[in-house]
ROKE-907632 format. One line per field, with one value per residue (C-alpha): x, y, z. Coordinates in Angstrom, 3 decimals, always signed. Layout:
<torpas>
px <- X, ... $
py <- Y, ... $
pz <- Z, ... $
</torpas>
This chain:
<torpas>
px <- +36.630, +38.634, +41.826, +41.550, +41.159, +39.488, +39.879, +37.002, +38.087, +35.527, +36.908, +34.660, +36.648, +40.269, +42.578, +45.127, +48.412, +51.807, +52.587, +53.569, +57.273, +59.021, +56.693, +59.367, +62.443, +64.978, +64.204, +66.615, +68.088, +69.054, +71.181, +73.686, +76.450, +77.101, +73.680, +73.310, +70.349, +68.023, +66.234, +63.077, +65.086, +67.005, +63.717, +62.336, +65.352, +64.918, +61.215, +61.962, +64.537, +62.094, +59.349, +61.546, +62.546, +58.893, +58.048, +60.875, +59.494, +55.951, +56.853, +58.121, +54.499, +53.918, +51.080, +49.025, +46.156, +45.394, +47.517, +48.437, +51.848, +52.693, +48.993, +48.095, +46.194, +47.698, +46.305, +47.851, +45.703, +46.657, +50.239, +50.284, +50.821, +48.604, +47.928, +44.190, +42.259, +38.630, +36.215, +33.253, +31.080, +31.718, +31.090, +30.944, +34.240, +37.844, +41.242, +44.075, +47.393, +51.045, +54.132, +55.468, +58.922, +58.163, +59.151, +61.200, +61.947, +62.764, +59.083, +56.652, +53.986, +51.016, +48.880, +46.225, +42.463, +39.240, +37.165, +33.419, +31.411, +33.172, +33.085, +34.086, +37.606, +38.858, +42.604, +44.441, +47.999, +49.188, +52.308, +53.545, +54.746, +58.493, +58.396, +56.905, +54.345, +52.995, +51.850, +51.249, +47.609, +46.078, +44.671, +42.553, +42.639, +39.976, +39.269, +38.949, +41.232, +43.033, +46.160, +46.265, +46.336, +49.139, +51.448, +50.120, +49.544, +50.558, +53.827, +54.327, +57.012, +59.166, +57.734, +55.366, +56.637, +53.883, +51.004, +50.229, +48.160, +45.823, +44.951, +41.794, +40.628, +36.882, +34.278, +34.758, +36.268, +38.506, +42.279, +43.167, +39.753, +37.624, +34.531, +34.462, +30.929, +30.413, +28.493, +29.702, +28.766, +26.995, +25.750, +27.806, +25.920, +26.676, +30.302, +30.458, +29.495, +32.199, +34.824, +33.697, +34.169, +37.648, +38.609, +37.408, +39.369, +42.451, +42.342, +41.818, +45.075, +46.895, +45.511, +48.471, +46.814, +43.273, +43.550, +45.216, +43.267, +41.644, +41.195, +39.005, +40.212, +38.627, +38.929, +36.527, +33.705, +35.088, +32.984, +30.101, +32.131, +33.678, +30.576, +28.762, +31.713, +31.906, +28.175, +28.513, +31.468, +29.588, +26.479, +28.480, +30.495, +27.263, +25.909, +29.055, +28.401, +25.289, +26.715, +29.121, +29.465, +30.434, +33.712, +33.962, +36.426, +35.558, +37.095, +38.666, +37.192, +38.938, +37.982, +36.653, +38.770, +37.176, +39.472, +37.407, +34.592, +31.360, +29.048, +25.918, +25.285, +22.192, +24.212, +27.445, +25.936, +24.152, +27.532, +28.862, +28.086, +29.786, +32.917, +32.946, +32.244, +33.554, +35.940, +39.700, +40.238, +37.052, +36.746, +34.724, +36.283, +33.164, +31.097, +28.233, +28.633, +26.072, +27.667, +27.553, +24.068, +22.813, +24.505, +23.039, +19.578, +19.754, +20.435, +17.000, +15.262, +17.431, +17.346, +13.596, +12.872, +10.330, +12.975, +15.202, +12.358, +11.349, +14.891, +15.215, +11.711, +11.880, +15.639, +15.348, +16.982, +13.868, +13.734, +17.414, +18.978, +16.874, +17.545, +21.292, +21.340, +19.304, +21.586, +24.732, +23.442, +22.283, +25.084, +28.154, +27.590, +28.623, +31.832, +32.856, +32.940, +35.703, +38.575, +39.936, +41.099, +38.020, +40.295, +42.631, +41.465, +45.021, +45.583, +44.088, +42.796, +42.854, +41.398, +42.706, +46.231, +45.779, +43.341, +39.890, +41.208, +43.284, +46.605, +49.231, +51.189, +48.611, +49.723, +52.906, +50.870, +48.967, +52.187, +53.811, +50.784, +50.279, +53.867, +53.637, +56.422, +54.833, +51.483, +52.965, +54.843, +51.621, +49.622, +47.639, +46.638, +48.639, +45.436, +43.894, +44.221, +44.763, +42.601, +43.264, +39.540, +36.663, +34.074, +31.661, +31.693, +30.946, +28.071, +26.817, +26.726, +25.052, +22.512, +21.453, +21.083, +24.206, +25.507, +22.496, +21.545, +23.224, +25.335, +23.949, +23.174, +26.138, +27.842, +32.940, +31.050, +33.251, +34.475, +35.733, +32.550, +30.256, +32.153, +32.145, +28.413, +27.513, +29.835, +28.004, +24.786, +26.237, +24.112, +26.527, +26.791, +29.456, +27.117, +26.617, +30.297, +31.372, +28.786, +30.342, +33.975, +36.196, +38.831, +42.366, +45.747, +47.214, +51.020, +53.086, +55.329, +58.467, +58.743, +56.556, +54.708, +51.192, +49.511, +45.856, +43.179, +41.513, +38.093, +37.414, +34.988, +35.733, +39.102, +39.308, +42.461, +44.411, +43.665, +43.021, +39.320, +36.263, +34.862, +37.622, +37.505, +40.849, +41.374, +44.656, +45.907, +47.318, +45.949, +43.626, +41.328, +44.168, +45.919, +48.793, +49.780, +49.729, +50.867, +52.615, +54.387, +51.193, +49.232, +51.825, +51.752, +47.956, +47.513, +50.343, +48.992, +45.469, +46.283, +48.521, +45.627, +47.682, +46.233, +46.318 $
py <- +49.636, +51.733, +52.079, +55.723, +57.507, +60.790, +63.534, +65.978, +69.256, +71.875, +75.234, +77.100, +80.253, +79.678, +82.255, +84.107, +82.328, +82.424, +80.421, +76.835, +76.203, +73.048, +70.278, +67.895, +69.565, +67.472, +66.478, +67.735, +64.940, +66.397, +63.441, +63.990, +66.422, +67.313, +68.933, +72.577, +73.305, +76.108, +78.295, +76.174, +72.991, +74.470, +75.559, +72.049, +70.572, +73.054, +72.292, +68.567, +69.058, +71.102, +68.581, +65.710, +67.702, +68.416, +64.731, +63.821, +66.212, +64.989, +61.325, +61.940, +62.377, +58.634, +58.530, +61.368, +60.908, +64.543, +67.642, +71.035, +72.137, +75.458, +76.252, +73.018, +69.994, +66.511, +63.055, +59.657, +56.880, +53.237, +54.223, +56.675, +60.405, +62.900, +66.591, +67.148, +69.768, +70.676, +73.260, +74.938, +74.432, +70.680, +69.078, +65.578, +65.897, +66.263, +65.916, +63.763, +64.343, +63.442, +64.250, +61.183, +60.889, +58.207, +58.899, +62.116, +63.554, +66.939, +67.404, +68.559, +65.900, +65.389, +62.294, +61.030, +60.810, +62.726, +61.301, +61.395, +61.140, +58.381, +55.445, +56.490, +57.489, +58.766, +58.552, +61.374, +62.023, +65.486, +66.389, +69.937, +71.060, +70.975, +74.321, +77.442, +75.686, +79.037, +79.828, +76.364, +75.258, +72.665, +69.444, +66.821, +63.432, +60.846, +57.397, +53.853, +54.215, +57.536, +55.994, +53.478, +56.382, +57.919, +54.922, +53.225, +56.280, +59.778, +59.194, +62.259, +60.256, +60.835, +63.838, +66.488, +69.761, +72.267, +71.313, +70.762, +67.592, +65.818, +62.155, +61.250, +57.654, +58.113, +56.852, +54.847, +51.342, +51.994, +52.253, +52.931, +54.417, +52.344, +52.179, +50.672, +49.311, +48.332, +51.484, +53.223, +56.079, +54.697, +57.755, +60.369, +63.409, +62.314, +61.621, +65.118, +66.724, +64.783, +65.915, +69.519, +69.177, +67.767, +70.746, +73.281, +71.512, +71.239, +74.939, +75.883, +74.119, +75.210, +78.622, +79.122, +76.734, +78.091, +80.899, +78.815, +77.706, +74.395, +71.715, +68.714, +65.696, +62.256, +59.067, +56.233, +56.033, +59.330, +60.675, +60.516, +61.654, +64.821, +66.557, +65.966, +67.351, +70.342, +70.889, +71.061, +73.467, +75.688, +75.835, +76.549, +79.262, +80.954, +80.744, +82.418, +85.561, +86.265, +85.239, +87.708, +85.733, +82.412, +80.860, +78.885, +79.689, +80.345, +77.503, +78.798, +76.084, +76.523, +73.411, +69.866, +67.239, +63.898, +61.178, +58.485, +59.139, +57.196, +60.184, +59.685, +55.936, +56.461, +58.204, +56.290, +52.802, +53.611, +54.119, +50.650, +49.035, +51.885, +51.507, +47.687, +47.225, +50.289, +52.007, +52.253, +49.138, +47.217, +43.993, +42.306, +41.662, +42.131, +45.287, +43.647, +40.269, +38.580, +39.791, +43.434, +43.169, +41.604, +44.290, +47.117, +45.604, +45.637, +49.377, +50.819, +48.015, +48.499, +52.291, +52.453, +49.675, +50.600, +49.909, +52.658, +55.142, +54.414, +54.978, +58.376, +59.385, +58.420, +58.010, +55.575, +52.363, +50.360, +51.668, +52.093, +48.862, +46.650, +49.082, +48.939, +45.147, +44.949, +47.305, +45.574, +42.143, +43.262, +45.581, +44.789, +41.088, +39.915, +41.971, +40.681, +37.135, +37.864, +37.344, +40.854, +43.434, +45.700, +48.700, +48.026, +45.630, +45.214, +42.948, +39.587, +39.088, +36.003, +37.218, +34.183, +35.415, +39.110, +40.012, +41.565, +44.676, +42.721, +44.408, +42.304, +45.515, +46.579, +43.734, +45.722, +48.724, +46.613, +45.032, +48.453, +49.982, +46.970, +47.093, +47.710, +50.316, +52.284, +52.228, +53.639, +56.338, +57.388, +57.432, +54.292, +51.779, +48.597, +46.557, +48.376, +46.512, +48.499, +47.611, +49.022, +48.991, +47.590, +45.878, +45.763, +49.576, +49.767, +47.378, +49.523, +52.602, +50.574, +49.314, +52.932, +53.375, +55.545, +53.549, +54.369, +57.989, +61.130, +63.508, +66.901, +69.478, +71.449, +71.598, +50.937, +51.964, +55.069, +54.804, +57.709, +57.706, +57.683, +60.427, +62.720, +62.246, +63.242, +66.268, +67.337, +67.237, +69.115, +72.187, +75.096, +78.525, +76.993, +74.286, +75.782, +76.570, +73.093, +71.430, +73.048, +72.807, +70.424, +68.133, +69.309, +67.597, +67.817, +67.838, +67.662, +70.626, +68.829, +66.101, +67.467, +64.143, +63.847, +62.566, +62.796, +65.318, +68.207, +69.779, +72.935, +75.800, +79.095, +80.774, +82.002, +79.968, +81.900, +79.585, +75.891, +76.548, +76.367, +73.032, +70.886, +67.287, +65.530, +62.122, +60.384, +57.938, +54.499, +54.473, +52.333, +53.450, +54.664, +57.288, +58.238, +54.558, +53.983, +57.416, +59.213, +61.843, +62.815, +62.889, +65.168, +67.525, +67.586, +68.288, +70.847, +72.894, +72.688, +73.979, +76.664, +77.614, +77.462, +76.219, +72.488 $
pz <- +154.923, +152.519, +150.576, +149.760, +153.041, +153.756, +156.308, +156.621, +158.168, +159.204, +160.293, +162.693, +163.428, +162.502, +164.021, +161.926, +162.423, +160.798, +157.702, +158.283, +158.902, +157.782, +159.034, +160.256, +161.837, +163.694, +167.229, +169.912, +172.022, +175.376, +176.436, +173.602, +174.584, +170.957, +170.570, +171.603, +173.859, +172.897, +175.438, +175.514, +175.981, +178.919, +180.488, +180.053, +181.842, +184.692, +184.953, +185.027, +187.800, +189.890, +189.246, +190.443, +193.517, +194.312, +193.985, +196.351, +198.972, +198.587, +198.717, +202.233, +203.341, +203.230, +205.726, +204.296, +201.849, +200.985, +201.550, +200.109, +198.886, +197.224, +196.961, +195.172, +196.439, +196.245, +196.836, +197.357, +195.944, +195.393, +196.320, +193.396, +193.819, +191.977, +191.898, +192.335, +190.341, +191.064, +189.663, +191.401, +188.310, +188.115, +191.491, +189.990, +188.121, +189.221, +187.573, +188.925, +187.184, +187.331, +185.250, +183.409, +181.883, +179.276, +175.660, +175.447, +178.911, +177.331, +176.449, +179.123, +179.689, +181.985, +182.396, +184.750, +185.060, +184.832, +187.693, +187.008, +190.215, +192.149, +189.777, +186.235, +185.243, +181.860, +181.194, +179.430, +178.268, +177.246, +175.224, +174.839, +171.406, +170.853, +169.019, +170.646, +172.874, +174.102, +170.554, +169.079, +168.645, +170.968, +169.494, +171.225, +169.497, +170.238, +168.874, +170.214, +172.082, +171.912, +173.450, +170.616, +168.186, +170.233, +169.858, +166.710, +164.518, +165.605, +167.431, +169.679, +171.463, +168.379, +166.595, +167.924, +166.548, +165.925, +168.243, +171.893, +171.948, +174.367, +174.022, +175.936, +176.316, +176.139, +176.628, +179.818, +179.486, +176.479, +176.787, +180.427, +181.218, +183.562, +185.742, +189.215, +189.256, +185.637, +184.733, +181.595, +179.309, +176.255, +174.381, +172.551, +173.975, +177.555, +176.637, +175.137, +178.450, +180.277, +177.773, +178.196, +181.960, +181.332, +179.173, +181.739, +184.490, +182.287, +181.407, +185.058, +185.910, +182.749, +181.730, +179.403, +176.926, +177.286, +174.723, +172.016, +168.925, +169.889, +167.225, +167.990, +165.998, +165.850, +163.855, +163.018, +165.603, +166.823, +163.961, +166.447, +169.478, +168.045, +166.654, +169.945, +171.918, +169.575, +169.974, +173.771, +173.521, +171.079, +173.281, +176.432, +174.685, +173.614, +177.159, +178.508, +176.467, +178.557, +181.943, +183.519, +186.747, +185.171, +186.258, +183.027, +180.270, +176.659, +174.636, +171.433, +169.195, +165.845, +163.890, +163.879, +162.121, +161.229, +159.924, +158.217, +160.634, +160.956, +161.092, +158.990, +158.594, +156.446, +153.740, +154.244, +154.163, +150.934, +149.266, +150.122, +146.708, +144.824, +146.898, +146.990, +143.285, +141.460, +143.821, +143.161, +145.290, +144.633, +146.603, +143.843, +140.430, +138.316, +138.978, +137.079, +138.757, +140.999, +144.269, +143.190, +141.757, +144.981, +147.071, +144.975, +145.190, +148.989, +149.315, +148.453, +150.312, +153.397, +153.566, +152.985, +155.437, +158.150, +160.806, +159.394, +159.131, +162.721, +163.950, +162.301, +163.317, +166.993, +167.677, +170.558, +171.648, +170.794, +167.224, +166.335, +167.565, +165.250, +162.397, +162.968, +163.134, +159.944, +157.995, +159.201, +158.221, +154.782, +153.661, +155.744, +156.364, +152.863, +153.003, +156.420, +155.043, +152.509, +154.963, +154.417, +156.914, +157.148, +157.790, +154.851, +152.146, +150.860, +153.856, +154.701, +158.213, +160.364, +163.645, +165.496, +164.685, +163.940, +166.722, +166.590, +164.833, +162.280, +163.163, +164.894, +165.444, +168.009, +170.249, +170.868, +171.982, +174.503, +175.811, +176.284, +177.970, +180.255, +181.503, +185.259, +185.338, +182.523, +184.300, +187.495, +185.577, +183.844, +187.070, +186.251, +188.901, +188.127, +188.390, +185.395, +182.093, +178.907, +175.895, +172.418, +171.709, +173.684, +171.520, +174.471, +174.612, +170.896, +171.446, +174.344, +172.113, +169.389, +171.923, +172.403, +168.656, +168.423, +165.468, +163.340, +163.916, +162.676, +164.732, +165.840, +163.190, +164.586, +161.751, +159.297, +156.405, +156.495, +152.909, +150.837, +148.765, +151.788, +153.593, +150.587, +150.151, +153.691, +153.530, +150.368, +152.395, +155.369, +155.990, +156.356, +154.760, +152.510, +151.189, +147.718, +147.268, +148.325, +146.079, +143.011, +144.136, +142.194, +143.654, +142.937, +143.504, +146.985, +147.016, +150.214, +150.982, +152.103, +149.468, +146.674, +146.519, +145.103, +148.264, +147.266, +146.396, +148.190, +147.774, +149.721, +150.327, +152.037, +152.381, +148.766, +148.247, +150.879, +153.819, +154.424, +153.857, +156.069, +154.865, +153.407, +152.192, +151.678, +150.098, +150.994, +148.372, +149.189, +152.706, +154.730, +157.510, +159.768, +157.665, +160.020, +160.212, +156.441, +155.229, +158.123, +156.000, +154.215, +157.475, +159.085, +156.102, +156.180, +159.885, +160.009, +157.123, +158.511, +161.996, +160.464, +158.161, +154.973, +151.648, +150.994 $
</torpas>
């Protein structure tokens, strides 16, 4: 619940890359005869033609369920055609993919599912960069759901210049992802292992992307997903160094990007009174009034409550669920009764009209994704219903205590104040430098606009830094929706490793 938004960016081993070009060049429209086609565009057209020809051949095999063509395995399932990718190290996982033509047909795309065992299925949608895809970094974006971020925030259908990007609807039962028997993943560590399997399968099929710098980006509750995924990648990479016979690929993990992430509830919830009463967009008029005094009085009582101590000591469902419910009722309950959009307090929220997430605009996303033709094009069973976010999944994670405990030591109380405090406590070799670093103005390259502030450690001013905390002005929880130009400038300079 914020008005000044924050992106926390932690560089793990950023590769040396060229300086950032103009962050928003014009998009080439292949259907316009007055536009000249560059070499990459011509190649894309040729690839699309060959892809369509291949599909025409394969669709002639109407009565076959599995077959091989040009050395690749294909499967027909629910009258939908997929290429099938398996891996000897992941017997319970397989990848089903197709090549959609939604959005810009000049851009190479893949979509489909990661099948986990036989009953869980995670949807993904990949977009290749418009500029130099062989050299552009690879980003994975995750939130609840990733596809909502695709259409509601990031917009690769219109602009995706400098990065190859994967959107993955995880965990199960968000977006297009689904389970067949009601079983779902409800802990971040387990979800992290599934995402690692997805990446290994994806890189097996597309080795051309496997050596690129890989940036793991997440928003909101993704603040628990991403660090767990990164932790799995880091551990598996270390294991590969001592295993010569492994068939796994080293994943070139370059950074973790957390956009307004819920990562350390203990620290973040303690900052709620400061944000609600004295922040730049305080929700209470009088910082010394009865509401603020009552809220401040609850913090030490809540955080020192035996339920909280038990959760952090034993980290189990039995100890953490009561702790989470207690904290929510004491610290978030009063704020939820104000009738404001919890993701942007500049807006009122009537959930009967605006929906559970308080954005009527998201209705358009659901309508588009639930269109039967779009489902078929994306390789989605027409019987699957798309959900922007699934509150039952959030509750399932909370029921395991995942909303109360911290993420691994690997590196919506997600206010600017709370995020900055937990980053200050982050135990890295840059801890001392970050603790003394001052926030400086952040100005966008293209427009020269003061977009916010940046606080950074590492890099000596010649790179984007190793631990970087960015505050985006005039933005709610979903920065790319509220401030798209600033968000594009931020992410482009980060992946190009140029100073912010």
